[in-house]
C-alpha positions, 0 to 999 in steps of 0.5 A: 776595651776599657775606657777608663785610664786606670784599672778598676777594683775587682768586684765580688759580682763579676767573678764568673764573667772575669774568669771567662774573659781571662780564659778566652784572652790569655792562652794557658791562663794562670790561676793567679789571674783568676777570680778565686786567686783574687779572693785569696788575697782579700785579707792581705795587704794586696788589692785586686785590680783589673784592666783590659789592654788592646794589643795590636795583631799581625793582621792589623786589628787588635785583641783584648788582653784582660790582666789582673793586677794587685796593688799595695803600699810600699814603705817610703816609695808609695804604691806598687802594681804587681801583675803576676803570671800573666800569659798570652804575652808576645812582643806586641803585648809587652809594647801595649802593657808598657803604653797602658801602664805609662798612662795610668795615674802617677800614684803608682810608682812602678809595675812588677810583671811576671809572665807564665811563659817560657823564657823567649829572647824575643820577649826579653828584648821587648821588655828591654826595648820598653824600659823595663828593668830586671827585678827579683822574682817572687815566683819560681823560674824553673818547673816541671809541666806534664803534657796530659794530651793524647791517651793515658798510655800516650801520657805515661810514655812521655814519663821517664822510666823511673816514674812508671817503675815507681808508681807500679811498685807502689801499687802492685808491690806494696799496696799503696792506695790513693783517693781524692778526699773532701776538704773537711776540717779533719782532712785540712788539719792532717794536711797542716800536720804533714806540711809541718812535718815536711817543713821541719825535715826540710828546713826550708821556707814555708808560708804561715798555716793561715796562708795555706788555709785561706787558699783552701777555703776559697778553692773548696768553695768554688770548686777549683781545688781538691785534696788527694791522700796516699795510704799504706797499711792504713796510715797516711803517707802523703797528701796533696792540694791540686788547683785547676783553672781552665784546662791547666792544673797545678800541684800547689801544696804537699806534705809527707812523712819521712818513713816508708820512702821506698814504697813510692807513695808520692809517685802513685799519688801523682799518677792517680791525680794525672789520671783524674785530671786527664778525665776532666779534660785538663791538658797540662799539669804543672808540678811547680818549683824545682831547683835550677837544673844547672845547680840541682845537685847542691840544692836543699831540695834536690830530692824534689828535682829528682821526683818531679823531673821523672814526669817530663823529659825536660823542665821548663824555664820561665821568663825572668821578672821585670819592673817598669818605672812609672815615677821618679819614686821608683828609683828609691824602691830599686835601691831600698826595695830588697831591704824593705821586703826583708825587714817585712819578712823578719817582722811578720814571718810572711813573704812580701809578695 
């Protein structure tokens, strides 16, 4: 347990120890709590901080919950703390984090918290009981998580039929091939090109290329990220960037061409990725953002919904986002925060979080 009354800056020398602590203290730890993710934010306005919270247990003792927070200055209001995608959270943990945060110095006006936990009425009640208020999410709330436990046959049996039919057709009928490729400058340039094509085609919001590149640079250095590429008749069809932390992996970035959609190359690519992850001991593979299942048919990314939901029987709905007021200045943030973030995005073209 930290004896300090406040979180301390992340140190470049303690990355391995920090990751081990997070993986031991947070069940199904998210990559945003890892040392590598802190490194991706070093050139941004966010600064990584770390703390350890003592959480009471039902047996009368306590457990240590390591948390990685990020701070930045918000115009007019002052400094905000952000705790992204923390897991291992129960009602007692929310109580403990609340008490810990309220003891921090008042230079922080508030704490935003996003959990890597499925929506749970007991957790929602704990947030509300502790005075947290609903906030806009910076992370997606709906996703598909693929269970990779058991044999590969058992893994495949949990897919929907269209996934199995599609990747079999891609390989056996059309001759699509998939391989893991090194993260060389040439392959990174190809990935940027495909992401650019996807952005133009979809019209959706994408981060700056520099944002993707920074993440790739860090993750290839620490060995927690890999590229995959699907080919058809010698031409690149799609690429994916996959990240791993502990026994969990994420489908982080991807790009594809419009042509040859009926050869099902992305399906085979995902199946090959899952086979590699399974061999490496990964037990959960998250395919990231999908539209709200109640509104997917009118979504701009309904195609992604159809594709991703083929890999699991039911999507996951994560907990909503909350903020904890830590000083009277929080009221200003609550009133003007959305406007300030919108102005920042218009000026920079980048997301505030």
